[in-house]
mmCIF file of the N, C-alpha and C atoms, coordinates in Angstrom:
data_MODEL
# 
_entry.id   MODEL 
# 
loop_
_atom_site.group_PDB 
_atom_site.id 
_atom_site.type_symbol 
_atom_site.label_atom_id 
_atom_site.label_alt_id 
_atom_site.label_comp_id 
_atom_site.label_asym_id 
_atom_site.label_entity_id 
_atom_site.label_seq_id 
_atom_site.pdbx_PDB_ins_code 
_atom_site.Cartn_x 
_atom_site.Cartn_y 
_atom_site.Cartn_z 
_atom_site.occupancy 
_atom_site.B_iso_or_equiv 
_atom_site.pdbx_formal_charge 
_atom_site.auth_seq_id 
_atom_site.auth_comp_id 
_atom_site.auth_asym_id 
_atom_site.auth_atom_id 
_atom_site.pdbx_PDB_model_num 
ATOM 1   N N  . MET A 1 1  ? -4.389  -38.718 50.430 1.00 0.00 ? 1  MET A N  1 
ATOM 2   C CA . MET A 1 1  ? -5.569  -39.145 49.420 1.00 0.00 ? 1  MET A CA 1 
ATOM 3   C C  . MET A 1 1  ? -4.806  -39.246 47.904 1.00 0.00 ? 1  MET A C  1 
ATOM 4   N N  . PRO A 1 2  ? -5.011  -40.649 47.525 1.00 0.00 ? 2  PRO A N  1 
ATOM 5   C CA . PRO A 1 2  ? -4.479  -41.346 46.235 1.00 0.00 ? 2  PRO A CA 1 
ATOM 6   C C  . PRO A 1 2  ? -4.900  -40.442 45.195 1.00 0.00 ? 2  PRO A C  1 
ATOM 7   N N  . PRO A 1 3  ? -4.014  -40.550 43.885 1.00 0.00 ? 3  PRO A N  1 
ATOM 8   C CA . PRO A 1 3  ? -4.646  -40.303 42.839 1.00 0.00 ? 3  PRO A CA 1 
ATOM 9   C C  . PRO A 1 3  ? -5.780  -40.308 42.407 1.00 0.00 ? 3  PRO A C  1 
ATOM 10  N N  . HIS A 1 4  ? -6.506  -39.018 42.209 1.00 0.00 ? 4  HIS A N  1 
ATOM 11  C CA . HIS A 1 4  ? -8.075  -39.216 41.468 1.00 0.00 ? 4  HIS A CA 1 
ATOM 12  C C  . HIS A 1 4  ? -8.359  -38.084 40.830 1.00 0.00 ? 4  HIS A C  1 
ATOM 13  N N  . THR A 1 5  ? -9.391  -38.051 39.951 1.00 0.00 ? 5  THR A N  1 
ATOM 14  C CA . THR A 1 5  ? -10.058 -37.027 39.510 1.00 0.00 ? 5  THR A CA 1 
ATOM 15  C C  . THR A 1 5  ? -11.371 -36.652 39.968 1.00 0.00 ? 5  THR A C  1 
ATOM 16  N N  . HIS A 1 6  ? -12.034 -35.768 39.643 1.00 0.00 ? 6  HIS A N  1 
ATOM 17  C CA . HIS A 1 6  ? -13.322 -35.337 39.897 1.00 0.00 ? 6  HIS A CA 1 
ATOM 18  C C  . HIS A 1 6  ? -13.871 -34.918 38.620 1.00 0.00 ? 6  HIS A C  1 
ATOM 19  N N  . PRO A 1 7  ? -15.303 -34.731 38.276 1.00 0.00 ? 7  PRO A N  1 
ATOM 20  C CA . PRO A 1 7  ? -15.872 -34.448 37.173 1.00 0.00 ? 7  PRO A CA 1 
ATOM 21  C C  . PRO A 1 7  ? -16.335 -32.830 37.198 1.00 0.00 ? 7  PRO A C  1 
ATOM 22  N N  . TYR A 1 8  ? -15.798 -32.509 38.310 1.00 0.00 ? 8  TYR A N  1 
ATOM 23  C CA . TYR A 1 8  ? -16.005 -31.150 38.656 1.00 0.00 ? 8  TYR A CA 1 
ATOM 24  C C  . TYR A 1 8  ? -14.516 -30.139 38.841 1.00 0.00 ? 8  TYR A C  1 
ATOM 25  N N  . SER A 1 9  ? -14.540 -28.997 38.806 1.00 0.00 ? 9  SER A N  1 
ATOM 26  C CA . SER A 1 9  ? -13.353 -28.209 39.189 1.00 0.00 ? 9  SER A CA 1 
ATOM 27  C C  . SER A 1 9  ? -13.501 -27.958 40.846 1.00 0.00 ? 9  SER A C  1 
ATOM 28  N N  . GLU A 1 10 ? -12.699 -27.968 41.572 1.00 0.00 ? 10 GLU A N  1 
ATOM 29  C CA . GLU A 1 10 ? -12.408 -27.725 42.870 1.00 0.00 ? 10 GLU A CA 1 
ATOM 30  C C  . GLU A 1 10 ? -11.743 -26.750 43.324 1.00 0.00 ? 10 GLU A C  1 
ATOM 31  N N  . VAL A 1 11 ? -12.248 -25.752 44.563 1.00 0.00 ? 11 VAL A N  1 
ATOM 32  C CA . VAL A 1 11 ? -11.574 -25.140 45.185 1.00 0.00 ? 11 VAL A CA 1 
ATOM 33  C C  . VAL A 1 11 ? -11.156 -25.369 46.750 1.00 0.00 ? 11 VAL A C  1 
ATOM 34  N N  . VAL A 1 12 ? -10.008 -25.855 47.204 1.00 0.00 ? 12 VAL A N  1 
ATOM 35  C CA . VAL A 1 12 ? -9.795  -26.114 48.440 1.00 0.00 ? 12 VAL A CA 1 
ATOM 36  C C  . VAL A 1 12 ? -8.792  -25.368 49.032 1.00 0.00 ? 12 VAL A C  1 
ATOM 37  N N  . THR A 1 13 ? -9.565  -25.258 50.486 1.00 0.00 ? 13 THR A N  1 
ATOM 38  C CA . THR A 1 13 ? -8.760  -24.190 51.670 1.00 0.00 ? 13 THR A CA 1 
ATOM 39  C C  . THR A 1 13 ? -8.352  -25.016 52.676 1.00 0.00 ? 13 THR A C  1 
ATOM 40  N N  . VAL A 1 14 ? -7.230  -24.845 53.359 1.00 0.00 ? 14 VAL A N  1 
ATOM 41  C CA . VAL A 1 14 ? -6.568  -25.483 54.212 1.00 0.00 ? 14 VAL A CA 1 
ATOM 42  C C  . VAL A 1 14 ? -7.511  -25.097 55.541 1.00 0.00 ? 14 VAL A C  1 
ATOM 43  N N  . ILE A 1 15 ? -8.071  -25.600 56.414 1.00 0.00 ? 15 ILE A N  1 
ATOM 44  C CA . ILE A 1 15 ? -8.520  -25.044 57.532 1.00 0.00 ? 15 ILE A CA 1 
ATOM 45  C C  . ILE A 1 15 ? -7.859  -25.378 59.082 1.00 0.00 ? 15 ILE A C  1 
ATOM 46  N N  . SER A 1 16 ? -7.145  -26.469 58.912 1.00 0.00 ? 16 SER A N  1 
ATOM 47  C CA . SER A 1 16 ? -5.972  -26.463 60.288 1.00 0.00 ? 16 SER A CA 1 
ATOM 48  C C  . SER A 1 16 ? -5.220  -27.814 59.367 1.00 0.00 ? 16 SER A C  1 
ATOM 49  N N  . GLY A 1 17 ? -4.139  -27.533 60.078 1.00 0.00 ? 17 GLY A N  1 
ATOM 50  C CA . GLY A 1 17 ? -3.085  -28.702 59.743 1.00 0.00 ? 17 GLY A CA 1 
ATOM 51  C C  . GLY A 1 17 ? -2.318  -28.351 58.749 1.00 0.00 ? 17 GLY A C  1 
ATOM 52  N N  . ASN A 1 18 ? -1.476  -29.200 58.109 1.00 0.00 ? 18 ASN A N  1 
ATOM 53  C CA . ASN A 1 18 ? -0.479  -29.011 57.133 1.00 0.00 ? 18 ASN A CA 1 
ATOM 54  C C  . ASN A 1 18 ? -0.707  -29.750 56.054 1.00 0.00 ? 18 ASN A C  1 
ATOM 55  N N  . ILE A 1 19 ? -0.825  -29.494 55.041 1.00 0.00 ? 19 ILE A N  1 
ATOM 56  C CA . ILE A 1 19 ? -1.124  -30.200 53.748 1.00 0.00 ? 19 ILE A CA 1 
ATOM 57  C C  . ILE A 1 19 ? -0.419  -30.088 52.545 1.00 0.00 ? 19 ILE A C  1 
ATOM 58  N N  . GLY A 1 20 ? -0.004  -31.296 52.000 1.00 0.00 ? 20 GLY A N  1 
ATOM 59  C CA . GLY A 1 20 ? 0.722   -31.371 50.790 1.00 0.00 ? 20 GLY A CA 1 
ATOM 60  C C  . GLY A 1 20 ? -0.413  -31.421 49.585 1.00 0.00 ? 20 GLY A C  1 
ATOM 61  N N  . THR A 1 21 ? -0.107  -31.034 48.218 1.00 0.00 ? 21 THR A N  1 
ATOM 62  C CA . THR A 1 21 ? -1.045  -31.393 47.137 1.00 0.00 ? 21 THR A CA 1 
ATOM 63  C C  . THR A 1 21 ? 0.177   -31.218 45.913 1.00 0.00 ? 21 THR A C  1 
ATOM 64  N N  . SER A 1 22 ? -0.369  -32.202 44.951 1.00 0.00 ? 22 SER A N  1 
ATOM 65  C CA . SER A 1 22 ? 0.090   -32.068 44.003 1.00 0.00 ? 22 SER A CA 1 
ATOM 66  C C  . SER A 1 22 ? -0.573  -32.520 42.689 1.00 0.00 ? 22 SER A C  1 
ATOM 67  N N  . HIS A 1 23 ? 0.103   -32.626 41.340 1.00 0.00 ? 23 HIS A N  1 
ATOM 68  C CA . HIS A 1 23 ? -1.233  -33.672 40.517 1.00 0.00 ? 23 HIS A CA 1 
ATOM 69  C C  . HIS A 1 23 ? -0.415  -34.209 39.806 1.00 0.00 ? 23 HIS A C  1 
ATOM 70  N N  . GLY A 1 24 ? -0.942  -35.192 39.111 1.00 0.00 ? 24 GLY A N  1 
ATOM 71  C CA . GLY A 1 24 ? -0.375  -36.343 38.239 1.00 0.00 ? 24 GLY A CA 1 
ATOM 72  C C  . GLY A 1 24 ? -0.866  -37.405 38.929 1.00 0.00 ? 24 GLY A C  1 
ATOM 73  N N  . GLU A 1 25 ? -0.565  -38.758 37.907 1.00 0.00 ? 25 GLU A N  1 
ATOM 74  C CA . GLU A 1 25 ? -1.145  -40.175 38.540 1.00 0.00 ? 25 GLU A CA 1 
ATOM 75  C C  . GLU A 1 25 ? -0.418  -40.877 39.294 1.00 0.00 ? 25 GLU A C  1 
ATOM 76  N N  . THR A 1 26 ? 0.831   -40.185 39.825 1.00 0.00 ? 26 THR A N  1 
ATOM 77  C CA . THR A 1 26 ? 1.465   -41.261 40.644 1.00 0.00 ? 26 THR A CA 1 
ATOM 78  C C  . THR A 1 26 ? 1.697   -39.791 41.712 1.00 0.00 ? 26 THR A C  1 
ATOM 79  N N  . LEU A 1 27 ? 1.444   -40.818 42.895 1.00 0.00 ? 27 LEU A N  1 
ATOM 80  C CA . LEU A 1 27 ? 1.666   -39.974 44.323 1.00 0.00 ? 27 LEU A CA 1 
ATOM 81  C C  . LEU A 1 27 ? 3.080   -39.837 44.741 1.00 0.00 ? 27 LEU A C  1 
ATOM 82  N N  . GLU A 1 28 ? 3.713   -38.589 44.608 1.00 0.00 ? 28 GLU A N  1 
ATOM 83  C CA . GLU A 1 28 ? 4.725   -38.290 44.921 1.00 0.00 ? 28 GLU A CA 1 
ATOM 84  C C  . GLU A 1 28 ? 4.561   -36.790 45.999 1.00 0.00 ? 28 GLU A C  1 
ATOM 85  N N  . LYS A 1 29 ? 5.435   -37.154 47.525 1.00 0.00 ? 29 LYS A N  1 
ATOM 86  C CA . LYS A 1 29 ? 5.168   -36.222 48.202 1.00 0.00 ? 29 LYS A CA 1 
ATOM 87  C C  . LYS A 1 29 ? 6.311   -35.407 48.196 1.00 0.00 ? 29 LYS A C  1 
ATOM 88  N N  . LYS A 1 30 ? 6.159   -34.451 47.557 1.00 0.00 ? 30 LYS A N  1 
ATOM 89  C CA . LYS A 1 30 ? 7.522   -33.678 47.434 1.00 0.00 ? 30 LYS A CA 1 
ATOM 90  C C  . LYS A 1 30 ? 6.797   -32.323 47.492 1.00 0.00 ? 30 LYS A C  1 
ATOM 91  N N  . GLY A 1 31 ? 7.627   -31.099 48.310 1.00 0.00 ? 31 GLY A N  1 
ATOM 92  C CA . GLY A 1 31 ? 7.484   -29.815 47.850 1.00 0.00 ? 31 GLY A CA 1 
ATOM 93  C C  . GLY A 1 31 ? 6.883   -29.312 49.487 1.00 0.00 ? 31 GLY A C  1 
ATOM 94  N N  . GLU A 1 32 ? 6.668   -28.345 49.553 1.00 0.00 ? 32 GLU A N  1 
ATOM 95  C CA . GLU A 1 32 ? 6.268   -27.712 51.067 1.00 0.00 ? 32 GLU A CA 1 
ATOM 96  C C  . GLU A 1 32 ? 4.821   -28.210 51.450 1.00 0.00 ? 32 GLU A C  1 
ATOM 97  N N  . LEU A 1 33 ? 4.675   -28.195 52.849 1.00 0.00 ? 33 LEU A N  1 
ATOM 98  C CA . LEU A 1 33 ? 2.978   -28.510 53.000 1.00 0.00 ? 33 LEU A CA 1 
ATOM 99  C C  . LEU A 1 33 ? 2.453   -26.940 52.984 1.00 0.00 ? 33 LEU A C  1 
ATOM 100 N N  . LEU A 1 34 ? 1.069   -26.706 52.463 1.00 0.00 ? 34 LEU A N  1 
ATOM 101 C CA . LEU A 1 34 ? 0.712   -25.518 52.842 1.00 0.00 ? 34 LEU A CA 1 
ATOM 102 C C  . LEU A 1 34 ? -0.033  -25.815 54.177 1.00 0.00 ? 34 LEU A C  1 
ATOM 103 N N  . LYS A 1 35 ? -0.371  -24.148 54.839 1.00 0.00 ? 35 LYS A N  1 
ATOM 104 C CA . LYS A 1 35 ? -0.747  -24.132 56.209 1.00 0.00 ? 35 LYS A CA 1 
ATOM 105 C C  . LYS A 1 35 ? -1.948  -23.405 55.961 1.00 0.00 ? 35 LYS A C  1 
ATOM 106 N N  . PRO A 1 36 ? -2.679  -23.239 57.117 1.00 0.00 ? 36 PRO A N  1 
ATOM 107 C CA . PRO A 1 36 ? -4.208  -23.211 57.135 1.00 0.00 ? 36 PRO A CA 1 
ATOM 108 C C  . PRO A 1 36 ? -4.242  -21.501 56.515 1.00 0.00 ? 36 PRO A C  1 
ATOM 109 N N  . GLY A 1 37 ? -5.057  -21.565 55.558 1.00 0.00 ? 37 GLY A N  1 
ATOM 110 C CA . GLY A 1 37 ? -5.639  -20.262 54.921 1.00 0.00 ? 37 GLY A CA 1 
ATOM 111 C C  . GLY A 1 37 ? -5.270  -20.361 53.395 1.00 0.00 ? 37 GLY A C  1 
ATOM 112 N N  . SER A 1 38 ? -4.101  -21.637 53.292 1.00 0.00 ? 38 SER A N  1 
ATOM 113 C CA . SER A 1 38 ? -3.681  -21.402 51.765 1.00 0.00 ? 38 SER A CA 1 
ATOM 114 C C  . SER A 1 38 ? -4.945  -22.138 51.225 1.00 0.00 ? 38 SER A C  1 
ATOM 115 N N  . LEU A 1 39 ? -4.964  -22.158 49.752 1.00 0.00 ? 39 LEU A N  1 
ATOM 116 C CA . LEU A 1 39 ? -5.714  -22.905 49.222 1.00 0.00 ? 39 LEU A CA 1 
ATOM 117 C C  . LEU A 1 39 ? -5.034  -22.966 47.668 1.00 0.00 ? 39 LEU A C  1 
ATOM 118 N N  . TRP A 1 40 ? -5.916  -24.028 47.241 1.00 0.00 ? 40 TRP A N  1 
ATOM 119 C CA . TRP A 1 40 ? -5.936  -24.405 45.618 1.00 0.00 ? 40 TRP A CA 1 
ATOM 120 C C  . TRP A 1 40 ? -6.942  -24.597 44.741 1.00 0.00 ? 40 TRP A C  1 
ATOM 121 N N  . VAL A 1 41 ? -6.401  -24.459 43.392 1.00 0.00 ? 41 VAL A N  1 
ATOM 122 C CA . VAL A 1 41 ? -7.534  -25.123 42.838 1.00 0.00 ? 41 VAL A CA 1 
ATOM 123 C C  . VAL A 1 41 ? -7.532  -25.900 41.456 1.00 0.00 ? 41 VAL A C  1 
ATOM 124 N N  . TYR A 1 42 ? -8.274  -26.788 41.222 1.00 0.00 ? 42 TYR A N  1 
ATOM 125 C CA . TYR A 1 42 ? -7.933  -28.144 40.537 1.00 0.00 ? 42 TYR A CA 1 
ATOM 126 C C  . TYR A 1 42 ? -8.903  -28.022 39.513 1.00 0.00 ? 42 TYR A C  1 
ATOM 127 N N  . PRO A 1 43 ? -8.704  -28.082 38.186 1.00 0.00 ? 43 PRO A N  1 
ATOM 128 C CA . PRO A 1 43 ? -9.956  -28.217 37.043 1.00 0.00 ? 43 PRO A CA 1 
ATOM 129 C C  . PRO A 1 43 ? -10.646 -29.616 37.293 1.00 0.00 ? 43 PRO A C  1 
ATOM 130 N N  . ALA A 1 44 ? -11.690 -29.314 36.466 1.00 0.00 ? 44 ALA A N  1 
ATOM 131 C CA . ALA A 1 44 ? -12.384 -31.046 36.047 1.00 0.00 ? 44 ALA A CA 1 
ATOM 132 C C  . ALA A 1 44 ? -11.629 -32.032 35.525 1.00 0.00 ? 44 ALA A C  1 
ATOM 133 N N  . LYS A 1 45 ? -11.290 -33.596 36.061 1.00 0.00 ? 45 LYS A N  1 
ATOM 134 C CA . LYS A 1 45 ? -10.747 -34.294 35.241 1.00 0.00 ? 45 LYS A CA 1 
ATOM 135 C C  . LYS A 1 45 ? -9.263  -34.172 35.211 1.00 0.00 ? 45 LYS A C  1 
ATOM 136 N N  . HIS A 1 46 ? -8.908  -33.152 36.343 1.00 0.00 ? 46 HIS A N  1 
ATOM 137 C CA . HIS A 1 46 ? -7.761  -33.394 36.602 1.00 0.00 ? 46 HIS A CA 1 
ATOM 138 C C  . HIS A 1 46 ? -7.069  -34.026 37.499 1.00 0.00 ? 46 HIS A C  1 
ATOM 139 N N  . PRO A 1 47 ? -5.936  -35.151 37.207 1.00 0.00 ? 47 PRO A N  1 
ATOM 140 C CA . PRO A 1 47 ? -5.282  -36.225 38.417 1.00 0.00 ? 47 PRO A CA 1 
ATOM 141 C C  . PRO A 1 47 ? -4.901  -35.473 39.396 1.00 0.00 ? 47 PRO A C  1 
ATOM 142 N N  . HIS A 1 48 ? -4.828  -35.493 40.472 1.00 0.00 ? 48 HIS A N  1 
ATOM 143 C CA . HIS A 1 48 ? -4.189  -34.876 41.749 1.00 0.00 ? 48 HIS A CA 1 
ATOM 144 C C  . HIS A 1 48 ? -4.719  -35.529 42.992 1.00 0.00 ? 48 HIS A C  1 
ATOM 145 N N  . PHE A 1 49 ? -3.821  -35.116 44.144 1.00 0.00 ? 49 PHE A N  1 
ATOM 146 C CA . PHE A 1 49 ? -3.675  -36.338 45.016 1.00 0.00 ? 49 PHE A CA 1 
ATOM 147 C C  . PHE A 1 49 ? -2.995  -35.390 46.364 1.00 0.00 ? 49 PHE A C  1 
ATOM 148 N N  . ALA A 1 50 ? -3.144  -35.527 47.703 1.00 0.00 ? 50 ALA A N  1 
ATOM 149 C CA . ALA A 1 50 ? -2.971  -34.869 48.575 1.00 0.00 ? 50 ALA A CA 1 
ATOM 150 C C  . ALA A 1 50 ? -2.381  -35.782 49.939 1.00 0.00 ? 50 ALA A C  1 
ATOM 151 N N  . TRP A 1 51 ? -1.673  -34.787 50.713 1.00 0.00 ? 51 TRP A N  1 
ATOM 152 C CA . TRP A 1 51 ? -1.189  -35.674 52.064 1.00 0.00 ? 51 TRP A CA 1 
ATOM 153 C C  . TRP A 1 51 ? -0.930  -34.749 53.297 1.00 0.00 ? 51 TRP A C  1 
ATOM 154 N N  . THR A 1 52 ? -0.982  -35.490 54.291 1.00 0.00 ? 52 THR A N  1 
ATOM 155 C CA . THR A 1 52 ? -0.427  -34.507 55.729 1.00 0.00 ? 52 THR A CA 1 
ATOM 156 C C  . THR A 1 52 ? 0.651   -34.858 56.156 1.00 0.00 ? 52 THR A C  1 
ATOM 157 N N  . GLY A 1 53 ? 0.990   -33.376 57.169 1.00 0.00 ? 53 GLY A N  1 
ATOM 158 C CA . GLY A 1 53 ? 2.138   -34.062 58.000 1.00 0.00 ? 53 GLY A CA 1 
ATOM 159 C C  . GLY A 1 53 ? 2.084   -35.262 59.044 1.00 0.00 ? 53 GLY A C  1 
ATOM 160 N N  . ASN A 1 54 ? 2.305   -34.645 60.172 1.00 0.00 ? 54 ASN A N  1 
ATOM 161 C CA . ASN A 1 54 ? 2.463   -35.389 61.366 1.00 0.00 ? 54 ASN A CA 1 
ATOM 162 C C  . ASN A 1 54 ? 0.920   -35.503 62.041 1.00 0.00 ? 54 ASN A C  1 
ATOM 163 N N  . GLU A 1 55 ? 0.499   -34.423 61.559 1.00 0.00 ? 55 GLU A N  1 
ATOM 164 C CA . GLU A 1 55 ? -0.777  -34.135 62.351 1.00 0.00 ? 55 GLU A CA 1 
ATOM 165 C C  . GLU A 1 55 ? -2.079  -34.351 61.403 1.00 0.00 ? 55 GLU A C  1 
ATOM 166 N N  . GLU A 1 56 ? -3.230  -34.419 61.835 1.00 0.00 ? 56 GLU A N  1 
ATOM 167 C CA . GLU A 1 56 ? -4.557  -34.619 61.094 1.00 0.00 ? 56 GLU A CA 1 
ATOM 168 C C  . GLU A 1 56 ? -4.835  -33.013 60.023 1.00 0.00 ? 56 GLU A C  1 
ATOM 169 N N  . GLY A 1 57 ? -5.356  -32.997 59.146 1.00 0.00 ? 57 GLY A N  1 
ATOM 170 C CA . GLY A 1 57 ? -5.447  -31.937 58.282 1.00 0.00 ? 57 GLY A CA 1 
ATOM 171 C C  . GLY A 1 57 ? -7.110  -31.715 58.237 1.00 0.00 ? 57 GLY A C  1 
ATOM 172 N N  . ILE A 1 58 ? -7.382  -30.518 57.992 1.00 0.00 ? 58 ILE A N  1 
ATOM 173 C CA . ILE A 1 58 ? -8.957  -30.530 57.460 1.00 0.00 ? 58 ILE A CA 1 
ATOM 174 C C  . ILE A 1 58 ? -9.103  -29.295 56.641 1.00 0.00 ? 58 ILE A C  1 
ATOM 175 N N  . LEU A 1 59 ? -9.612  -29.967 55.616 1.00 0.00 ? 59 LEU A N  1 
ATOM 176 C CA . LEU A 1 59 ? -9.825  -29.213 54.259 1.00 0.00 ? 59 LEU A CA 1 
ATOM 177 C C  . LEU A 1 59 ? -11.350 -28.781 54.208 1.00 0.00 ? 59 LEU A C  1 
ATOM 178 N N  . GLN A 1 60 ? -11.874 -27.561 53.533 1.00 0.00 ? 60 GLN A N  1 
ATOM 179 C CA . GLN A 1 60 ? -12.592 -26.978 52.885 1.00 0.00 ? 60 GLN A CA 1 
ATOM 180 C C  . GLN A 1 60 ? -13.048 -27.462 51.631 1.00 0.00 ? 60 GLN A C  1 
ATOM 181 N N  . VAL A 1 61 ? -13.748 -28.169 50.954 1.00 0.00 ? 61 VAL A N  1 
ATOM 182 C CA . VAL A 1 61 ? -13.741 -28.413 49.454 1.00 0.00 ? 61 VAL A CA 1 
ATOM 183 C C  . VAL A 1 61 ? -14.916 -27.724 49.124 1.00 0.00 ? 61 VAL A C  1 
ATOM 184 N N  . GLN A 1 62 ? -15.074 -26.735 48.027 1.00 0.00 ? 62 GLN A N  1 
ATOM 185 C CA . GLN A 1 62 ? -16.009 -26.054 46.864 1.00 0.00 ? 62 GLN A CA 1 
ATOM 186 C C  . GLN A 1 62 ? -16.062 -26.781 45.748 1.00 0.00 ? 62 GLN A C  1 
ATOM 187 N N  . PHE A 1 63 ? -17.027 -26.692 45.556 1.00 0.00 ? 63 PHE A N  1 
ATOM 188 C CA . PHE A 1 63 ? -17.532 -27.383 43.985 1.00 0.00 ? 63 PHE A CA 1 
ATOM 189 C C  . PHE A 1 63 ? -18.933 -26.956 43.579 1.00 0.00 ? 63 PHE A C  1 
ATOM 190 N N  . VAL A 1 64 ? -19.315 -27.405 42.327 1.00 0.00 ? 64 VAL A N  1 
ATOM 191 C CA . VAL A 1 64 ? -20.556 -27.278 42.001 1.00 0.00 ? 64 VAL A CA 1 
ATOM 192 C C  . VAL A 1 64 ? -21.159 -28.755 41.371 1.00 0.00 ? 64 VAL A C  1 
ATOM 193 N N  . GLY A 1 65 ? -21.975 -29.077 42.012 1.00 0.00 ? 65 GLY A N  1 
ATOM 194 C CA . GLY A 1 65 ? -22.078 -31.003 41.366 1.00 0.00 ? 65 GLY A CA 1 
ATOM 195 C C  . GLY A 1 65 ? -22.588 -31.176 40.511 1.00 0.00 ? 65 GLY A C  1 
ATOM 196 N N  . PRO A 1 66 ? -23.088 -32.234 39.842 1.00 0.00 ? 66 PRO A N  1 
ATOM 197 C CA . PRO A 1 66 ? -22.951 -33.015 41.078 1.00 0.00 ? 66 PRO A CA 1 
ATOM 198 C C  . PRO A 1 66 ? -21.375 -33.376 41.407 1.00 0.00 ? 66 PRO A C  1 
ATOM 199 N N  . GLY A 1 67 ? -21.538 -34.228 42.508 1.00 0.00 ? 67 GLY A N  1 
ATOM 200 C CA . GLY A 1 67 ? -20.466 -35.072 43.070 1.00 0.00 ? 67 GLY A CA 1 
ATOM 201 C C  . GLY A 1 67 ? -19.602 -35.998 42.508 1.00 0.00 ? 67 GLY A C  1 
ATOM 202 N N  . GLY A 1 68 ? -18.594 -36.324 42.827 1.00 0.00 ? 68 GLY A N  1 
ATOM 203 C CA . GLY A 1 68 ? -17.796 -37.905 42.323 1.00 0.00 ? 68 GLY A CA 1 
ATOM 204 C C  . GLY A 1 68 ? -16.565 -37.997 42.641 1.00 0.00 ? 68 GLY A C  1 
ATOM 205 N N  . ILE A 1 69 ? -15.843 -39.059 42.205 1.00 0.00 ? 69 ILE A N  1 
ATOM 206 C CA . ILE A 1 69 ? -14.623 -39.122 42.828 1.00 0.00 ? 69 ILE A CA 1 
ATOM 207 C C  . ILE A 1 69 ? -13.969 -40.497 41.603 1.00 0.00 ? 69 ILE A C  1 
ATOM 208 N N  . ASP A 1 70 ? -13.436 -40.325 41.180 1.00 0.00 ? 70 ASP A N  1 
ATOM 209 C CA . ASP A 1 70 ? -12.489 -41.818 40.104 1.00 0.00 ? 70 ASP A CA 1 
ATOM 210 C C  . ASP A 1 70 ? -11.239 -41.792 40.665 1.00 0.00 ? 70 ASP A C  1 
ATOM 211 N N  . TYR A 1 71 ? -10.773 -43.047 41.422 1.00 0.00 ? 71 TYR A N  1 
ATOM 212 C CA . TYR A 1 71 ? -9.563  -43.040 41.446 1.00 0.00 ? 71 TYR A CA 1 
ATOM 213 C C  . TYR A 1 71 ? -8.786  -43.674 40.142 1.00 0.00 ? 71 TYR A C  1 
ATOM 214 N N  . ILE A 1 72 ? -7.676  -43.024 40.009 1.00 0.00 ? 72 ILE A N  1 
ATOM 215 C CA . ILE A 1 72 ? -6.480  -43.415 39.444 1.00 0.00 ? 72 ILE A CA 1 
ATOM 216 C C  . ILE A 1 72 ? -6.337  -44.876 39.172 1.00 0.00 ? 72 ILE A C  1 
ATOM 217 N N  . ASN A 1 73 ? -6.139  -45.145 40.273 1.00 0.00 ? 73 ASN A N  1 
ATOM 218 C CA . ASN A 1 73 ? -6.183  -46.845 40.364 1.00 0.00 ? 73 ASN A CA 1 
ATOM 219 C C  . ASN A 1 73 ? -7.175  -47.360 41.425 1.00 0.00 ? 73 ASN A C  1 
ATOM 220 N N  . PRO A 1 74 ? -8.001  -48.227 40.525 1.00 0.00 ? 74 PRO A N  1 
ATOM 221 C CA . PRO A 1 74 ? -9.079  -48.583 41.312 1.00 0.00 ? 74 PRO A CA 1 
ATOM 222 C C  . PRO A 1 74 ? -8.966  -49.296 42.574 1.00 0.00 ? 74 PRO A C  1 
ATOM 223 N N  . ALA A 1 75 ? -7.987  -49.853 42.977 1.00 0.00 ? 75 ALA A N  1 
ATOM 224 C CA . ALA A 1 75 ? -7.558  -50.822 43.957 1.00 0.00 ? 75 ALA A CA 1 
ATOM 225 C C  . ALA A 1 75 ? -7.669  -49.406 45.237 1.00 0.00 ? 75 ALA A C  1 
ATOM 226 N N  . ASP A 1 76 ? -7.227  -48.362 44.935 1.00 0.00 ? 76 ASP A N  1 
ATOM 227 C CA . ASP A 1 76 ? -7.401  -47.140 46.048 1.00 0.00 ? 76 ASP A CA 1 
ATOM 228 C C  . ASP A 1 76 ? -8.675  -47.037 46.652 1.00 0.00 ? 76 ASP A C  1 
ATOM 229 N N  . ASP A 1 77 ? -9.888  -47.298 45.961 1.00 0.00 ? 77 ASP A N  1 
ATOM 230 C CA . ASP A 1 77 ? -11.114 -46.928 46.173 1.00 0.00 ? 77 ASP A CA 1 
ATOM 231 C C  . ASP A 1 77 ? -11.599 -47.388 47.220 1.00 0.00 ? 77 ASP A C  1 
ATOM 232 N N  . PRO A 1 78 ? -11.505 -46.851 48.319 1.00 0.00 ? 78 PRO A N  1 
ATOM 233 C CA . PRO A 1 78 ? -12.282 -47.366 49.649 1.00 0.00 ? 78 PRO A CA 1 
ATOM 234 C C  . PRO A 1 78 ? -13.598 -47.846 49.783 1.00 0.00 ? 78 PRO A C  1 
ATOM 235 N N  . ARG A 1 79 ? -14.674 -47.680 48.567 1.00 0.00 ? 79 ARG A N  1 
ATOM 236 C CA . ARG A 1 79 ? -15.769 -48.220 48.538 1.00 0.00 ? 79 ARG A CA 1 
ATOM 237 C C  . ARG A 1 79 ? -15.727 -49.306 47.707 1.00 0.00 ? 79 ARG A C  1 
ATOM 238 N N  . LYS A 1 80 ? -14.753 -49.826 47.269 1.00 0.00 ? 80 LYS A N  1 
ATOM 239 C CA . LYS A 1 80 ? -14.877 -51.050 46.791 1.00 0.00 ? 80 LYS A CA 1 
ATOM 240 C C  . LYS A 1 80 ? -13.951 -52.487 47.672 1.00 0.00 ? 80 LYS A C  1 
ATOM 241 N N  . LYS A 1 81 ? -13.900 -51.615 48.786 1.00 0.00 ? 81 LYS A N  1 
ATOM 242 C CA . LYS A 1 81 ? -12.865 -52.706 49.926 1.00 0.00 ? 81 LYS A CA 1 
ATOM 243 C C  . LYS A 1 81 ? -13.839 -53.356 50.834 1.00 0.00 ? 81 LYS A C  1 
# 
């Protein structure tokens, strides 16, 4: 998931697979992958990104709406392709 922000804070839980996540405006895959049961919290409008290992990952994302996503690089937005 390329770097992006949301207008809300979010709580994310790894349901299956292994997921990496970090914050910032540039995707840098460093750090350990999180295992099922792990969770993280990002505040509203905080740039962040995520990636998977060699298998798919399933996440549960909790937030209080309205929803929304803004990509740091507009070219990464799949809605505009």
